[in-house]
C-alpha beads as a LAMMPS data file, in Angstrom:
LAMMPS data file: protein, C-alpha beads

452 atoms
451 bonds

1 atom types
1 bond types

-500.0 500.0 xlo xhi
-500.0 500.0 ylo yhi
-500.0 500.0 zlo zhi

Masses

1 110.0

Atoms # bond

1 1 1 103.386 14.614 -309.893
2 1 1 103.890 17.265 -307.207
3 1 1 107.321 18.899 -307.261
4 1 1 108.189 19.187 -303.560
5 1 1 111.463 20.912 -304.416
6 1 1 109.536 23.698 -306.213
7 1 1 107.103 24.137 -303.283
8 1 1 110.032 24.040 -300.873
9 1 1 111.722 26.937 -302.689
10 1 1 108.457 28.944 -302.780
11 1 1 108.001 28.378 -299.053
12 1 1 111.527 29.621 -298.316
13 1 1 110.911 32.736 -300.441
14 1 1 107.610 33.409 -298.624
15 1 1 109.288 33.018 -295.209
16 1 1 112.092 35.359 -296.319
17 1 1 109.594 38.003 -297.457
18 1 1 107.664 37.649 -294.203
19 1 1 110.817 38.068 -292.138
20 1 1 111.929 41.120 -294.122
21 1 1 108.455 42.646 -293.791
22 1 1 108.487 41.915 -290.086
23 1 1 111.911 43.538 -289.782
24 1 1 110.628 46.569 -291.628
25 1 1 107.567 46.782 -289.394
26 1 1 109.723 46.290 -286.306
27 1 1 111.985 49.113 -287.515
28 1 1 109.000 51.491 -287.492
29 1 1 107.841 50.311 -284.093
30 1 1 109.751 52.897 -282.029
31 1 1 109.047 54.683 -278.775
32 1 1 106.932 57.815 -279.499
33 1 1 107.700 59.403 -276.118
34 1 1 111.441 59.152 -276.597
35 1 1 110.885 60.216 -280.206
36 1 1 109.162 63.366 -278.996
37 1 1 112.220 64.317 -276.918
38 1 1 114.552 63.651 -279.838
39 1 1 112.259 65.562 -282.214
40 1 1 112.256 68.644 -279.972
41 1 1 116.025 68.475 -279.516
42 1 1 116.967 67.957 -283.168
43 1 1 114.114 68.800 -285.533
44 1 1 112.004 71.726 -284.276
45 1 1 114.377 74.405 -285.582
46 1 1 113.220 73.581 -289.121
47 1 1 110.136 71.340 -288.794
48 1 1 106.746 71.129 -287.131
49 1 1 104.287 68.265 -287.145
50 1 1 101.317 70.069 -288.646
51 1 1 102.721 72.923 -290.768
52 1 1 105.618 73.946 -292.963
53 1 1 108.415 75.840 -291.246
54 1 1 111.715 75.746 -293.124
55 1 1 111.091 72.172 -294.161
56 1 1 107.832 70.248 -294.686
57 1 1 105.435 69.160 -291.920
58 1 1 106.509 65.778 -290.591
59 1 1 103.269 64.283 -289.334
60 1 1 102.702 61.047 -291.283
61 1 1 106.026 61.395 -293.122
62 1 1 106.506 57.599 -293.303
63 1 1 103.264 57.156 -295.226
64 1 1 103.881 60.292 -297.317
65 1 1 107.284 59.251 -298.681
66 1 1 105.844 55.820 -299.448
67 1 1 102.892 57.325 -301.366
68 1 1 104.779 60.109 -303.153
69 1 1 108.106 58.466 -303.904
70 1 1 107.685 54.791 -303.169
71 1 1 110.285 55.011 -300.400
72 1 1 110.470 52.986 -297.203
73 1 1 111.892 53.624 -293.733
74 1 1 115.323 52.434 -294.816
75 1 1 115.411 55.351 -297.267
76 1 1 114.332 57.722 -294.475
77 1 1 117.187 56.446 -292.300
78 1 1 119.675 57.290 -295.060
79 1 1 118.033 60.672 -295.707
80 1 1 118.097 61.732 -292.056
81 1 1 121.681 60.644 -291.457
82 1 1 123.132 62.140 -294.645
83 1 1 120.621 63.725 -297.041
84 1 1 123.442 65.307 -299.048
85 1 1 124.813 61.880 -299.926
86 1 1 121.356 60.661 -300.968
87 1 1 120.916 63.678 -303.284
88 1 1 124.408 63.257 -304.708
89 1 1 123.546 59.666 -305.644
90 1 1 121.018 61.041 -308.142
91 1 1 117.916 60.013 -306.177
92 1 1 115.056 61.695 -308.058
93 1 1 112.689 61.985 -305.073
94 1 1 115.418 63.377 -302.795
95 1 1 116.308 66.098 -305.307
96 1 1 112.641 66.872 -305.877
97 1 1 112.177 67.585 -302.140
98 1 1 115.338 69.692 -302.121
99 1 1 114.065 71.837 -305.010
100 1 1 110.557 72.122 -303.571
101 1 1 111.727 73.621 -300.274
102 1 1 113.944 76.392 -301.691
103 1 1 117.110 74.276 -301.713
104 1 1 117.410 74.678 -297.948
105 1 1 120.259 72.487 -296.728
106 1 1 119.068 70.008 -294.124
107 1 1 121.411 69.361 -291.225
108 1 1 123.173 65.991 -291.204
109 1 1 122.490 63.669 -288.258
110 1 1 125.132 60.903 -288.309
111 1 1 124.975 60.915 -284.504
112 1 1 121.435 59.498 -284.458
113 1 1 121.236 55.729 -284.160
114 1 1 118.711 53.589 -286.068
115 1 1 116.764 53.229 -282.816
116 1 1 116.684 57.038 -282.392
117 1 1 115.370 57.512 -285.937
118 1 1 112.737 54.788 -285.424
119 1 1 111.591 56.592 -282.260
120 1 1 111.319 59.911 -284.134
121 1 1 109.362 58.288 -286.979
122 1 1 107.062 56.615 -284.432
123 1 1 106.427 60.052 -282.921
124 1 1 105.588 61.572 -286.327
125 1 1 103.237 58.675 -287.075
126 1 1 101.458 58.513 -283.705
127 1 1 102.328 61.561 -281.594
128 1 1 101.305 61.023 -277.949
129 1 1 98.543 63.214 -276.581
130 1 1 99.973 66.302 -274.826
131 1 1 99.925 66.194 -271.048
132 1 1 97.863 68.896 -269.328
133 1 1 100.191 71.719 -268.312
134 1 1 100.137 73.349 -264.921
135 1 1 100.315 77.100 -265.376
136 1 1 102.425 78.647 -262.652
137 1 1 100.694 81.976 -263.002
138 1 1 97.128 80.668 -262.634
139 1 1 95.803 81.414 -259.175
140 1 1 94.403 78.415 -257.217
141 1 1 90.685 78.142 -256.658
142 1 1 91.179 78.889 -252.966
143 1 1 92.806 82.224 -253.800
144 1 1 89.919 83.139 -256.077
145 1 1 87.451 82.278 -253.329
146 1 1 89.416 84.352 -250.827
147 1 1 89.522 87.297 -253.239
148 1 1 85.694 87.600 -253.256
149 1 1 85.312 88.612 -249.566
150 1 1 88.254 91.011 -249.939
151 1 1 86.523 92.737 -252.867
152 1 1 83.300 92.943 -250.849
153 1 1 85.148 94.504 -247.905
154 1 1 86.740 97.102 -250.199
155 1 1 83.322 97.984 -251.643
156 1 1 81.893 98.454 -248.135
157 1 1 84.772 100.749 -247.162
158 1 1 84.209 102.899 -250.257
159 1 1 80.461 103.191 -249.554
160 1 1 81.053 104.160 -245.888
161 1 1 83.636 106.757 -246.948
162 1 1 81.210 108.301 -249.447
163 1 1 78.470 108.436 -246.825
164 1 1 80.856 110.145 -244.366
165 1 1 81.807 112.744 -246.974
166 1 1 78.145 113.328 -247.777
167 1 1 77.394 113.800 -244.043
168 1 1 80.268 116.293 -243.726
169 1 1 78.951 118.314 -246.670
170 1 1 75.448 118.465 -245.132
171 1 1 76.934 119.672 -241.828
172 1 1 78.917 122.411 -243.628
173 1 1 75.777 123.576 -245.486
174 1 1 73.841 123.806 -242.202
175 1 1 76.593 125.888 -240.600
176 1 1 76.754 128.188 -243.612
177 1 1 73.017 128.749 -243.402
178 1 1 73.345 129.670 -239.717
179 1 1 76.107 132.159 -240.547
180 1 1 73.944 133.787 -243.222
181 1 1 71.100 134.234 -240.737
182 1 1 73.501 135.645 -238.147
183 1 1 74.857 138.129 -240.724
184 1 1 71.399 139.630 -241.056
185 1 1 71.269 140.651 -237.346
186 1 1 72.506 143.940 -235.824
187 1 1 74.461 142.118 -233.135
188 1 1 76.830 140.687 -235.738
189 1 1 77.924 144.141 -236.983
190 1 1 79.065 145.176 -233.486
191 1 1 80.758 141.846 -232.961
192 1 1 82.726 142.149 -236.236
193 1 1 83.933 145.656 -235.336
194 1 1 85.225 144.374 -231.983
195 1 1 87.002 141.460 -233.701
196 1 1 88.733 143.766 -236.181
197 1 1 90.120 145.921 -233.395
198 1 1 91.206 142.826 -231.447
199 1 1 93.024 141.362 -234.456
200 1 1 94.821 144.662 -235.138
201 1 1 96.029 144.866 -231.561
202 1 1 97.202 141.246 -231.588
203 1 1 99.124 141.782 -234.842
204 1 1 100.866 144.874 -233.455
205 1 1 101.841 142.949 -230.384
206 1 1 103.063 139.763 -232.168
207 1 1 104.081 141.083 -235.606
208 1 1 107.561 139.511 -235.313
209 1 1 105.969 136.091 -234.926
210 1 1 103.809 136.727 -237.982
211 1 1 106.772 137.789 -240.075
212 1 1 108.703 134.749 -238.910
213 1 1 105.887 132.444 -239.975
214 1 1 105.718 134.166 -243.358
215 1 1 109.482 133.692 -243.769
216 1 1 109.183 129.985 -242.952
217 1 1 106.369 129.617 -245.492
218 1 1 108.481 131.412 -248.102
219 1 1 111.436 129.058 -247.448
220 1 1 109.209 125.979 -247.700
221 1 1 107.664 127.284 -250.919
222 1 1 111.127 127.951 -252.392
223 1 1 112.281 124.457 -251.428
224 1 1 109.167 122.948 -252.992
225 1 1 109.738 124.812 -256.263
226 1 1 113.447 123.874 -256.276
227 1 1 112.656 120.224 -255.602
228 1 1 110.091 120.240 -258.429
229 1 1 112.612 121.784 -260.840
230 1 1 115.288 119.216 -259.931
231 1 1 112.960 116.332 -260.809
232 1 1 112.122 117.655 -264.262
233 1 1 113.236 115.030 -266.774
234 1 1 113.368 112.217 -264.189
235 1 1 111.048 109.473 -265.375
236 1 1 111.659 106.579 -262.998
237 1 1 108.857 104.050 -263.431
238 1 1 108.082 105.221 -266.991
239 1 1 106.777 102.256 -269.028
240 1 1 105.061 103.240 -272.267
241 1 1 102.885 100.959 -274.359
242 1 1 104.774 99.625 -277.391
243 1 1 103.385 98.863 -280.887
244 1 1 104.408 95.196 -280.494
245 1 1 104.056 93.656 -277.044
246 1 1 107.457 92.259 -276.074
247 1 1 107.807 90.481 -272.732
248 1 1 111.376 90.475 -271.410
249 1 1 110.194 88.061 -268.712
250 1 1 109.433 85.454 -271.392
251 1 1 112.548 86.044 -273.497
252 1 1 115.229 86.849 -270.895
253 1 1 113.576 85.218 -267.860
254 1 1 111.826 82.068 -269.038
255 1 1 113.913 81.371 -272.163
256 1 1 117.225 82.626 -270.636
257 1 1 118.192 84.580 -273.784
258 1 1 121.307 86.673 -273.140
259 1 1 120.761 90.456 -273.260
260 1 1 123.572 90.923 -275.762
261 1 1 122.070 88.519 -278.300
262 1 1 119.613 91.301 -279.173
263 1 1 121.444 94.362 -277.783
264 1 1 124.803 93.424 -279.305
265 1 1 126.181 96.965 -279.547
266 1 1 126.015 97.424 -275.752
267 1 1 129.288 95.534 -275.486
268 1 1 131.097 97.150 -278.396
269 1 1 129.491 100.573 -278.866
270 1 1 128.448 103.778 -277.159
271 1 1 124.711 103.108 -277.523
272 1 1 122.739 99.952 -276.802
273 1 1 120.570 100.051 -279.900
274 1 1 116.958 98.985 -280.318
275 1 1 117.260 95.652 -282.186
276 1 1 116.071 95.598 -285.787
277 1 1 113.186 93.324 -286.733
278 1 1 115.677 91.086 -288.547
279 1 1 117.055 90.143 -285.121
280 1 1 113.558 89.040 -284.083
281 1 1 113.240 86.995 -287.276
282 1 1 116.386 85.024 -286.432
283 1 1 114.156 83.054 -284.055
284 1 1 110.609 83.853 -285.143
285 1 1 111.147 82.679 -288.682
286 1 1 110.598 79.223 -287.229
287 1 1 108.667 80.134 -284.052
288 1 1 105.286 81.228 -285.374
289 1 1 103.272 80.550 -282.223
290 1 1 103.743 80.721 -278.476
291 1 1 103.858 77.374 -276.684
292 1 1 105.497 78.430 -273.423
293 1 1 104.140 77.501 -269.998
294 1 1 104.277 81.039 -268.626
295 1 1 101.215 83.213 -269.191
296 1 1 101.052 86.771 -267.940
297 1 1 97.803 87.416 -266.022
298 1 1 95.206 88.700 -268.475
299 1 1 97.031 87.306 -271.519
300 1 1 96.527 84.064 -273.419
301 1 1 98.158 82.095 -276.229
302 1 1 96.060 83.847 -278.878
303 1 1 97.354 87.229 -277.695
304 1 1 101.025 86.205 -277.968
305 1 1 100.433 84.534 -281.356
306 1 1 98.873 87.785 -282.572
307 1 1 101.983 89.764 -281.554
308 1 1 104.180 87.326 -283.515
309 1 1 101.996 87.992 -286.552
310 1 1 102.769 91.719 -286.127
311 1 1 106.472 90.859 -286.519
312 1 1 105.676 89.079 -289.789
313 1 1 103.649 92.071 -291.002
314 1 1 106.506 94.441 -290.128
315 1 1 109.145 92.376 -291.934
316 1 1 106.958 91.284 -294.849
317 1 1 107.320 87.596 -294.040
318 1 1 104.845 85.073 -295.454
319 1 1 104.885 82.098 -293.030
320 1 1 102.875 79.918 -295.428
321 1 1 105.304 80.326 -298.352
322 1 1 108.336 80.739 -296.073
323 1 1 109.577 83.779 -297.963
324 1 1 109.658 87.578 -297.780
325 1 1 107.076 89.508 -299.787
326 1 1 109.004 92.790 -299.840
327 1 1 106.077 94.670 -298.248
328 1 1 107.349 95.965 -294.896
329 1 1 105.779 98.146 -292.208
330 1 1 108.181 100.190 -290.029
331 1 1 107.659 99.731 -286.289
332 1 1 107.543 102.982 -284.297
333 1 1 108.992 101.931 -280.939
334 1 1 108.666 104.349 -278.018
335 1 1 112.104 105.005 -276.526
336 1 1 112.380 104.632 -272.738
337 1 1 116.010 105.432 -271.875
338 1 1 117.385 108.535 -273.594
339 1 1 120.391 110.496 -272.315
340 1 1 120.392 114.283 -272.839
341 1 1 122.593 115.574 -275.672
342 1 1 125.007 117.233 -273.226
343 1 1 125.807 113.912 -271.495
344 1 1 128.353 111.423 -272.806
345 1 1 127.763 107.828 -271.753
346 1 1 129.497 104.810 -273.250
347 1 1 127.864 101.414 -272.755
348 1 1 130.913 99.393 -273.765
349 1 1 133.066 101.117 -271.138
350 1 1 130.730 99.935 -268.400
351 1 1 129.793 96.531 -269.860
352 1 1 133.375 95.449 -270.633
353 1 1 135.830 97.345 -268.407
354 1 1 133.493 97.850 -265.465
355 1 1 131.439 94.662 -265.605
356 1 1 132.780 92.775 -262.576
357 1 1 133.398 95.934 -260.548
358 1 1 129.808 97.126 -261.029
359 1 1 128.326 93.710 -260.215
360 1 1 130.446 93.366 -257.049
361 1 1 129.635 96.898 -255.885
362 1 1 125.895 96.471 -256.487
363 1 1 125.750 93.124 -254.671
364 1 1 127.716 94.556 -251.740
365 1 1 125.241 97.433 -251.380
366 1 1 122.214 95.186 -252.024
367 1 1 122.906 91.818 -250.333
368 1 1 119.227 90.848 -250.528
369 1 1 118.801 91.843 -254.154
370 1 1 121.914 90.546 -255.925
371 1 1 122.425 90.618 -259.690
372 1 1 124.261 88.286 -262.071
373 1 1 124.349 90.504 -265.186
374 1 1 125.863 93.997 -265.298
375 1 1 122.868 95.391 -267.244
376 1 1 120.632 94.925 -264.183
377 1 1 122.649 97.406 -262.092
378 1 1 121.176 100.307 -264.104
379 1 1 118.142 98.851 -265.862
380 1 1 116.790 96.747 -263.003
381 1 1 115.831 93.077 -263.182
382 1 1 114.696 93.169 -266.797
383 1 1 114.202 89.392 -266.820
384 1 1 111.238 89.798 -264.448
385 1 1 109.524 92.614 -266.385
386 1 1 106.670 91.941 -268.775
387 1 1 106.677 95.628 -269.687
388 1 1 110.069 97.344 -269.502
389 1 1 110.199 100.418 -267.291
390 1 1 112.857 102.910 -266.236
391 1 1 114.167 101.346 -263.026
392 1 1 116.398 104.172 -261.726
393 1 1 116.582 107.968 -261.575
394 1 1 119.483 108.350 -264.021
395 1 1 120.321 111.725 -262.514
396 1 1 123.802 113.207 -262.197
397 1 1 123.750 112.591 -258.432
398 1 1 122.853 108.938 -259.003
399 1 1 125.830 108.477 -261.364
400 1 1 128.255 110.289 -259.025
401 1 1 127.186 108.168 -256.065
402 1 1 127.947 105.036 -258.097
403 1 1 131.398 106.381 -259.078
404 1 1 132.197 107.177 -255.452
405 1 1 131.286 103.741 -254.143
406 1 1 132.283 101.364 -256.966
407 1 1 135.715 99.876 -256.376
408 1 1 137.964 99.281 -259.374
409 1 1 138.602 95.628 -260.195
410 1 1 142.367 95.412 -259.655
411 1 1 142.384 91.766 -260.751
412 1 1 141.777 93.059 -264.248
413 1 1 145.160 92.811 -266.017
414 1 1 144.832 96.250 -267.619
415 1 1 143.914 98.011 -264.369
416 1 1 146.568 96.163 -262.407
417 1 1 149.308 97.400 -264.725
418 1 1 147.952 100.855 -265.605
419 1 1 147.089 101.932 -262.037
420 1 1 149.981 100.156 -260.309
421 1 1 151.717 103.362 -259.134
422 1 1 148.433 104.947 -258.080
423 1 1 147.569 101.840 -256.103
424 1 1 150.884 101.934 -254.236
425 1 1 150.400 105.640 -253.483
426 1 1 146.884 105.112 -252.120
427 1 1 148.064 102.222 -249.936
428 1 1 150.417 104.654 -248.181
429 1 1 147.822 107.452 -247.936
430 1 1 144.953 105.250 -246.792
431 1 1 146.469 102.256 -244.970
432 1 1 143.173 101.385 -243.239
433 1 1 141.413 100.986 -246.586
434 1 1 144.350 99.112 -248.098
435 1 1 144.601 101.725 -250.841
436 1 1 141.111 101.039 -252.185
437 1 1 140.629 102.561 -255.650
438 1 1 137.126 103.700 -256.531
439 1 1 136.045 105.151 -259.874
440 1 1 136.322 108.741 -258.578
441 1 1 140.031 108.143 -257.834
442 1 1 140.774 107.628 -261.534
443 1 1 138.860 110.669 -262.779
444 1 1 135.304 109.446 -262.388
445 1 1 134.184 112.852 -261.037
446 1 1 135.927 115.025 -263.630
447 1 1 133.394 117.187 -265.480
448 1 1 135.049 116.583 -268.848
449 1 1 134.528 112.819 -268.587
450 1 1 130.811 113.180 -269.216
451 1 1 130.354 116.821 -270.375
452 1 1 132.441 118.268 -273.181

Bonds

1 1 1 2
2 1 2 3
3 1 3 4
4 1 4 5
5 1 5 6
6 1 6 7
7 1 7 8
8 1 8 9
9 1 9 10
10 1 10 11
11 1 11 12
12 1 12 13
13 1 13 14
14 1 14 15
15 1 15 16
16 1 16 17
17 1 17 18
18 1 18 19
19 1 19 20
20 1 20 21
21 1 21 22
22 1 22 23
23 1 23 24
24 1 24 25
25 1 25 26
26 1 26 27
27 1 27 28
28 1 28 29
29 1 29 30
30 1 30 31
31 1 31 32
32 1 32 33
33 1 33 34
34 1 34 35
35 1 35 36
36 1 36 37
37 1 37 38
38 1 38 39
39 1 39 40
40 1 40 41
41 1 41 42
42 1 42 43
43 1 43 44
44 1 44 45
45 1 45 46
46 1 46 47
47 1 47 48
48 1 48 49
49 1 49 50
50 1 50 51
51 1 51 52
52 1 52 53
53 1 53 54
54 1 54 55
55 1 55 56
56 1 56 57
57 1 57 58
58 1 58 59
59 1 59 60
60 1 60 61
61 1 61 62
62 1 62 63
63 1 63 64
64 1 64 65
65 1 65 66
66 1 66 67
67 1 67 68
68 1 68 69
69 1 69 70
70 1 70 71
71 1 71 72
72 1 72 73
73 1 73 74
74 1 74 75
75 1 75 76
76 1 76 77
77 1 77 78
78 1 78 79
79 1 79 80
80 1 80 81
81 1 81 82
82 1 82 83
83 1 83 84
84 1 84 85
85 1 85 86
86 1 86 87
87 1 87 88
88 1 88 89
89 1 89 90
90 1 90 91
91 1 91 92
92 1 92 93
93 1 93 94
94 1 94 95
95 1 95 96
96 1 96 97
97 1 97 98
98 1 98 99
99 1 99 100
100 1 100 101
101 1 101 102
102 1 102 103
103 1 103 104
104 1 104 105
105 1 105 106
106 1 106 107
107 1 107 108
108 1 108 109
109 1 109 110
110 1 110 111
111 1 111 112
112 1 112 113
113 1 113 114
114 1 114 115
115 1 115 116
116 1 116 117
117 1 117 118
118 1 118 119
119 1 119 120
120 1 120 121
121 1 121 122
122 1 122 123
123 1 123 124
124 1 124 125
125 1 125 126
126 1 126 127
127 1 127 128
128 1 128 129
129 1 129 130
130 1 130 131
131 1 131 132
132 1 132 133
133 1 133 134
134 1 134 135
135 1 135 136
136 1 136 137
137 1 137 138
138 1 138 139
139 1 139 140
140 1 140 141
141 1 141 142
142 1 142 143
143 1 143 144
144 1 144 145
145 1 145 146
146 1 146 147
147 1 147 148
148 1 148 149
149 1 149 150
150 1 150 151
151 1 151 152
152 1 152 153
153 1 153 154
154 1 154 155
155 1 155 156
156 1 156 157
157 1 157 158
158 1 158 159
159 1 159 160
160 1 160 161
161 1 161 162
162 1 162 163
163 1 163 164
164 1 164 165
165 1 165 166
166 1 166 167
167 1 167 168
168 1 168 169
169 1 169 170
170 1 170 171
171 1 171 172
172 1 172 173
173 1 173 174
174 1 174 175
175 1 175 176
176 1 176 177
177 1 177 178
178 1 178 179
179 1 179 180
180 1 180 181
181 1 181 182
182 1 182 183
183 1 183 184
184 1 184 185
185 1 185 186
186 1 186 187
187 1 187 188
188 1 188 189
189 1 189 190
190 1 190 191
191 1 191 192
192 1 192 193
193 1 193 194
194 1 194 195
195 1 195 196
196 1 196 197
197 1 197 198
198 1 198 199
199 1 199 200
200 1 200 201
201 1 201 202
202 1 202 203
203 1 203 204
204 1 204 205
205 1 205 206
206 1 206 207
207 1 207 208
208 1 208 209
209 1 209 210
210 1 210 211
211 1 211 212
212 1 212 213
213 1 213 214
214 1 214 215
215 1 215 216
216 1 216 217
217 1 217 218
218 1 218 219
219 1 219 220
220 1 220 221
221 1 221 222
222 1 222 223
223 1 223 224
224 1 224 225
225 1 225 226
226 1 226 227
227 1 227 228
228 1 228 229
229 1 229 230
230 1 230 231
231 1 231 232
232 1 232 233
233 1 233 234
234 1 234 235
235 1 235 236
236 1 236 237
237 1 237 238
238 1 238 239
239 1 239 240
240 1 240 241
241 1 241 242
242 1 242 243
243 1 243 244
244 1 244 245
245 1 245 246
246 1 246 247
247 1 247 248
248 1 248 249
249 1 249 250
250 1 250 251
251 1 251 252
252 1 252 253
253 1 253 254
254 1 254 255
255 1 255 256
256 1 256 257
257 1 257 258
258 1 258 259
259 1 259 260
260 1 260 261
261 1 261 262
262 1 262 263
263 1 263 264
264 1 264 265
265 1 265 266
266 1 266 267
267 1 267 268
268 1 268 269
269 1 269 270
270 1 270 271
271 1 271 272
272 1 272 273
273 1 273 274
274 1 274 275
275 1 275 276
276 1 276 277
277 1 277 278
278 1 278 279
279 1 279 280
280 1 280 281
281 1 281 282
282 1 282 283
283 1 283 284
284 1 284 285
285 1 285 286
286 1 286 287
287 1 287 288
288 1 288 289
289 1 289 290
290 1 290 291
291 1 291 292
292 1 292 293
293 1 293 294
294 1 294 295
295 1 295 296
296 1 296 297
297 1 297 298
298 1 298 299
299 1 299 300
300 1 300 301
301 1 301 302
302 1 302 303
303 1 303 304
304 1 304 305
305 1 305 306
306 1 306 307
307 1 307 308
308 1 308 309
309 1 309 310
310 1 310 311
311 1 311 312
312 1 312 313
313 1 313 314
314 1 314 315
315 1 315 316
316 1 316 317
317 1 317 318
318 1 318 319
319 1 319 320
320 1 320 321
321 1 321 322
322 1 322 323
323 1 323 324
324 1 324 325
325 1 325 326
326 1 326 327
327 1 327 328
328 1 328 329
329 1 329 330
330 1 330 331
331 1 331 332
332 1 332 333
333 1 333 334
334 1 334 335
335 1 335 336
336 1 336 337
337 1 337 338
338 1 338 339
339 1 339 340
340 1 340 341
341 1 341 342
342 1 342 343
343 1 343 344
344 1 344 345
345 1 345 346
346 1 346 347
347 1 347 348
348 1 348 349
349 1 349 350
350 1 350 351
351 1 351 352
352 1 352 353
353 1 353 354
354 1 354 355
355 1 355 356
356 1 356 357
357 1 357 358
358 1 358 359
359 1 359 360
360 1 360 361
361 1 361 362
362 1 362 363
363 1 363 364
364 1 364 365
365 1 365 366
366 1 366 367
367 1 367 368
368 1 368 369
369 1 369 370
370 1 370 371
371 1 371 372
372 1 372 373
373 1 373 374
374 1 374 375
375 1 375 376
376 1 376 377
377 1 377 378
378 1 378 379
379 1 379 380
380 1 380 381
381 1 381 382
382 1 382 383
383 1 383 384
384 1 384 385
385 1 385 386
386 1 386 387
387 1 387 388
388 1 388 389
389 1 389 390
390 1 390 391
391 1 391 392
392 1 392 393
393 1 393 394
394 1 394 395
395 1 395 396
396 1 396 397
397 1 397 398
398 1 398 399
399 1 399 400
400 1 400 401
401 1 401 402
402 1 402 403
403 1 403 404
404 1 404 405
405 1 405 406
406 1 406 407
407 1 407 408
408 1 408 409
409 1 409 410
410 1 410 411
411 1 411 412
412 1 412 413
413 1 413 414
414 1 414 415
415 1 415 416
416 1 416 417
417 1 417 418
418 1 418 419
419 1 419 420
420 1 420 421
421 1 421 422
422 1 422 423
423 1 423 424
424 1 424 425
425 1 425 426
426 1 426 427
427 1 427 428
428 1 428 429
429 1 429 430
430 1 430 431
431 1 431 432
432 1 432 433
433 1 433 434
434 1 434 435
435 1 435 436
436 1 436 437
437 1 437 438
438 1 438 439
439 1 439 440
440 1 440 441
441 1 441 442
442 1 442 443
443 1 443 444
444 1 444 445
445 1 445 446
446 1 446 447
447 1 447 448
448 1 448 449
449 1 449 450
450 1 450 451
451 1 451 452
């Protein structure tokens, strides 16, 4: 006899298993596109899809944890939200992963909802194909077509110029040949004697004019020599090739990295130091390839990736093992800005005390070329430079002109209190200017400020 009660129970169990399986499948069925956004916002500091960074590669992680540890998506939800709690519970697989990846503490993500985690897992399982990127620096086809006639025109101009020079040389040779023939005749000897006498008479008559011209030439020559001497040591526009290609346009311009993240001593010290390679590794420990949209003309992704590898070689970093080898290679940077030994210049004094005053003064003098960071007043718009160059003269006259025209920020609490009496005095002396205080008024032109 058929036991309907037994079959009824088996049917209920089967339906329950089906529903739980369906729920599990539904839990994995997230939105890969949203998952990609969440992955980039929360995971890329330590993970990549296809390679180990700080943690393991995450492509196919759902299948991997199931194969290796027999874990499901519910376990992954717990791990992502609070991996520390999972390890503390004695979970063997969780502690095995922790040991395998150098006991690197994974960040906790209690803020992520179950839907967010499902979207991220959907992205790691089936990442959407990348959309073709439009490179801003790539010239349109029309520009390339227009460049061809321009190049042809330039070539024609060069050829015509060379032909004209060649024609001039032929004409000079013909004239020289005629002079040689003339020199062989008796008539030329008499003519030369007459010319010598004529020149002597003219000189005697106008010798004051001749001496005056010589004096003018001597003055011009002296000025030329003086001007040449004064520009010795001025290297405006100097931009040497560096051992590792570092684009400030990518880092400061495209990525908006603050100058003082790398040049930290500019704010607190006399010298703005060249950052050590350890500073580079703060970011490039996890950024092993360039995936930015900006490409400098003539450069490609492979070029930038190669320069990142130079950083690893210099610091002795093994990106595959995610550890230092101890074998380092010093980088011999070529210095661009270097004050003479007899000049005292303090970066912190300008960056901290003079920051707003310098920015305001620069923008007032350059309304069409305003700056937002004090560094740019002296070093130019670094965030637009692929190769850093010396943007200004950095002469004594250049510094003095800045001190004469830069008005002190009297809204600064220190200046307002310290120069209060001086401000009142200047208001009486210079009522039209409202007692304006510039840097020279507080000793900015004293020799001992910069030379001692």
